N, C-alpha and C positions, 0 to 999 in steps of 0.2 A: 406505617413506616418501619423499615427494618432497623434493628439496633445497629449503631455504628461502632465497630471495634477498631481502636487505634492499635496498630501493629508496628512495633519499633524495629526499624531496619537499619539503624545507625551503624551497626557492626559491619554489615554488608556494604553500606555506603562508603565507609572508610576504606575497605579493601578495594572497591571499585575506583575510588579517587587515587589510591596509591598504585593503581594498575596491577593489582595482585589477583591471582586466580582464586575464586571463591571455593574454599574447601571446608571440611569439618563442620563447625557450628554454622558457618555461613550457608552451607549447603542445606542444613536442617531448616534454617530460616526460610530459604527460598522454596524448598520442596513443599513445606506446609502452606505457604502463601499461594503457590501455584494451584493448589486444590481449593483452599478456602475462598479464593477470589470469586469462585462460581457459586458460592453458597446461596441457597434460597432463603436462609434464615437470618443472615447477617450481611451487613455491608462492611467489608474489610477496607481499611484506610491506612495507607503507609504513613509513618511518621518517624522523625529522627530525634525525638525527644527522649531524654533519660535523666534520671536523678543525678545531681552532682556534676553535670556537664560543664566543663570549664570553657568550652568553645561553642556555645549553642548556635550562634549565627552560622558558623562554619559547618556545623552538623546539618543545619537546615539546607545550606547550599549544596553540600555533598549528597544529601538525601534526594534533593530534587534532581540533580544530575544523574544519580543512580536510577531513580524512578523513570526518568525520561529515556535512558538507554535500555533499561531492562524490562520495564513494566507498562509504560504508557500505552493506551489510556486507562487500562483497568488492572488493578484497583486504583482508585484515586489517591492523591497524596495530600497531606495536611502539614502546614508549617507548625513547628513546635515552639516558635518564638514570636514575639511582637517587638516592634521598634519603640524603645522608650522615648526617644527624642525626635522621631520622624526623620532619621538620618539614613535609613537603609538605602535609599536611592543613590547615595554617595558612594557606598561601598559594595553594594550587592553584586555588581558585575565583576569586581575585583576578586571577590571571595571564591569564584568558581575555580580559579587557578591556585589559590593559596594551599601550600603544603603538598602540591603535586611533585613528583620526583624531578620534573623538568622546570619547576617554577623558580624564577630568579628571586633570590633573597635580598631584594632591594629595600631601601629605606621606605619607599612608598608602600610596598606590599606589607611591611611590618606595621606601618602606620594604619593602614586599612584594617589589618587584623586586630590591632589594639582597639581601634574605633568601634569595630563590630562587637567586640566583647563588652564594651561599656554600654553600647546602645541596645543590645539584645536582652530581652527579658523573657522568662518562661511564659508561654501562652496559657492562660487559664483554660482548662479543658472541661470543667463542669458545665453540663448543658450542651456540649458539642459532641461528646462521645458517651456511650453507655458503659464501655469496659476498655481497660488498657491491658495489652499483653506485651510483656518484654520477653523475647526469646533468649536473652543473654544478659543485657546490661541492667543497671539499677532501675527500679521503678520510679515514677515521678514523685517528687516531694509532696508532702501532704497539702501544702497550699496551692498546688497546681491542679490536683485532681483528688476528689474524695469518694469516687465510686469504686466498684469492684475491680480487682486487678488479678491478672494471671502472670505467673513468673515461671519460666523454664529453668530448671537447674540441671546442668550437665555433669558436674562433679564438684566435690568439695576439696580437692587436693591443694588449692592455693592456701587453705587454712594451715597447712603443714609447712609453708614457707616462712622465712624469718619475718618477724614483726616489722611492719613498715614497707615491705615489698609491694610493688604496684599491684600485682595480681591479688595478693591477700587483702590490700586496702579496698580494691574494687569489690571483692566478694563480701567482705565485712559490711561495706556500705549497702550492697544489694540486700543482704539479709536484714540490715537495720531498717531499711525502707519498706520491708514487706510487713505491713500492718496485719497482725494475726486476725483481726476482726473482719477483714475484707479482701484477703489474699488467698488465692488458690495456687498450688504449685504443681507443675508438671515435671516429674522426675523421669529421667531416661532409663532407669532400671530400678528394680526392687532394692538392690544394694544401696544405691544412692538415696533412695527414699528413706531407708532405715537410718543412714548416716545423717540425713538432714533433720529428721525428727529428734535426734539426739542434741542438736545444736540450735534448734529453732523453736519458737513459741507457737508456730502455726499448728493448728489441730491436725492430728494424724489423718483424720478422715478427709482433710482438704489437700493432702499430698497424694497425688495420683500418678501411677506408673504409666509412662508413655514410651514404649519401645520405639526405636528408630528403624530405618530400613536402608537397604543398599540401592544405588542407582540402577535403573533398568538396563543400562549398557553393560553392567557386570553380568555376563552370561558365558557359558562354555564357548571357547574360541579355539577350535582344534586346527586352525590354519597353520600348516607347517611353514609357509613362507613368512607369515607374520611373526612366528616364533623366531625364525632365523634372523629376521630384520631387527627384532628387539635385542637379541643377543649381540648381533654385529654392531648395532648402534652404540652399545655400552661396552664394547670390547670384551665380551664374555665368550669363552669357547663354546662351540656347538656340542654341549654335553648336558647330561641331566643335572638338575639343580634344585636345592631347597631355597625357598623364598621367605623373606620377612619384610614387613612394611611398617616403618615407624620413623618419625623424626627423632634423632638421638637425644635422649634425656634420661636421667637416672632410672626412672620407674619403668622404662621400656626394656631394661635388662639386657642390652645388646652385648656388653662384655661377657656376660654369662653365656649367651648364645654362641659367641665366638669360641669360648673355651670348650663348649660342648661339641661344636663342629670340629675343632682341632682334635679332640679325643676320637670322634667318629672317623676322621680322615686318616688316623693311624693305620686302619685296616681296610679302608675303602679309598681307592685311588682315582675315582672318576668324578664324583659329584662336586659341584660348585655351590658356594653360598652366595646368594644375591640379596643385597640389603638395599631396599628402596626407601628414600627419605631425604629430606633437605637438611644438610648440616647447618645451614644458615638459621633454620628455625629450631635448632636443638642446641644442646650443650653436652658436657661429659665426654668430649672428643678425646681428651688425653688418656682416659682409662681405656677407651676402645683401641686407641693406637698402641698402648702398652701391651694389650692382649695380643694384638697381631704380631708385634715385635718378638713375642716369646716363641713364636714358631715361624721364622722367616721363610722356611721352605714351603709353607702353605699360603704365603701371601698372594700368590698368583691364582689361588682358588677362592679368594674372598673378594667380592666385587661390590663397591658402593656406586650406585647409579645416580645419586641425587634424586631430586623430585622427578616424578613421572606423570604423564597425562593419564586420564582415566582409560583411554583407549589402550595405552601401553600396559597399564595395570591389568586390564582384562586379559590381555594376551599372557602376561607374566603369571597371573593366578592360574589360568586354564592349563598351562603347560608345565607347571612345577611338579616335582615328585611329591612334595607336601609343603604346606604353608606353616611356618613356625612362629608362634607368638607367645614368648615367655614373659609377658609383661607382669610386673609386680602388682599393679592396680590400674583399673579402668573404671570410668563412669558408665560406659556402655561397652564399646569395643567394636567399631565398624569394620576394621580390616578383616577380622575373622569371618564376619558375615559376608563381606564382599567376596572373600575367597570361597566360601561355601556356595554362594550363588553362582560362581564360575565352575563349581564341581571339583574344587581342590580338596584333597585330604587335609585335615587341620590337626595340628598339635598345639594346644593352648594351655596356659596356666589355669589352675583350678581355683583361682582366687577372685574376690570382689564380684564384679558383674559378669565375668566371662562365662561361667557355667549357665547363666540365664540365656546368653546369646547362642552358645554352641549346643546346649542340651546334650543328647546322647550321640551327637554326630561327630564328635572330636575325641582324640586321645587327650585326656587332661592330666597334667603333671604339675606338681608344686613348683613355683618359680625359682626355688633354690636347689632343686633336685637335678644335679648334673647327670647322674647315672640314669634316672628316669627318662630324661630328654634324649640322651645318647641311645638308649635302648629303643625308644620310639623311632628314631631315625633309622636305626639298623633294621627294625622290623618292617618299616615301610619300604626300604630298598629291597629286602630279601623276599617279601611276601606280596606277590601281585594281588592275590585274592583280598588281602587286607586293604590295599589301596583302592580296589574297585568297590569294596563294601563301604568304605568311608566316602568315596565320591558319590555314591547313591544316597547315603545318609546326609551328606552336605546339601545336595540339591533339594531333598525333601524338607530338611530343616529350614532352608532359606525361603521356601515357599510360604512359610508361616509369617513372614514379615512383609509389610508393604507400606508405602507412604499413605495410601488410602486409609488403612487401619489407624495409622498414626494421626491423620487429620480428623478421623471420626472421634478419637479420644479427646482431641483439642476441642472439637465442636461440642461434645457432651459436657466438657468442663465449662465452656462458655455458658451453656444453658444453666448449669448449676449455679454459677456465679450470678447471672442475671436474675434467676429466680429468687435468690437470697435477697437481692436488692428490693424486689417487689414485695417480699414478705416482711 
């Protein structure tokens, strides 16, 4: 019988329930599962269980709905909770709609939600699974599972947030539940691996680098009509443009990028700056707005598109003069990789994980170097041979990443963890 791997998909299940598009971490979870579900060595089993879950029955209900819509019938799904008092039949159907955007906040729904919390208990997993893998959320508490565990760590930036913030509490709980004697960690970059070793008791040899990959639809798209349609849809003039992709938050360094573009635009009168990202999912808007107000004559050349579909992004990446990514810190850095896979010249920060992603295929600039970024923009506009050289390097670099390689590292880690249990 193949070892059964419990794979926590609660993060994706919540996005699915809230009718949100799966991006970022959710996409990592799904891409790995898409490959591992066909493994000859393991039986992958979806589960919605995670340590410290305050709404376990709701998580189960959301996980089942997500599994039914996205995965059924393979891989199978497993409940992470059991009914303490045998009351689940009273509230199970009601849970499916709890906390959906269109769900009425009636007294009855609140009652069912409270009842489910009291009735649901974590399901003992010993003997039912061989290994538990959490791609994001806290591992099960010790009383629920005592076998080997695998934890994916994407970054440690929440530890820099104020004490008591939600993201910091979640990450602190995640690290606290990672028993050093039986936990393996998959880190998305060598930079994140080194940072984790500093704050965790998990042995360094059990912290393994697992680079990510870009979606296959990110590829060169030189369709002139698609380019014009993208620009027209977002009210952008039919002119050359620099592109950046990030939800606005301080570490993405967008005010710095705007300052650099304003300096560049003093002598260049044609290029636009296109900023793709959801303001709803970010913050630091006021500083961005202040930078734009400093040069009102350039306001018409700076364009915020909001969130964009992958299909739109592929067009935007493929047709930009260059992709600019002056982020101060990243756990991995998918946008530069997506841009390279579309053949875009890339200008990136030289910090944290970004040199691991870009290699020698990008112009690297310190995130606080305004002169360096402006000079890179000027060179890319004036030197066609530089743009073409970077396009070729981008495509070659991107070919070194794939979800198959990522999944193979996950599989090898499972084998190590299971072998340690037998020994």
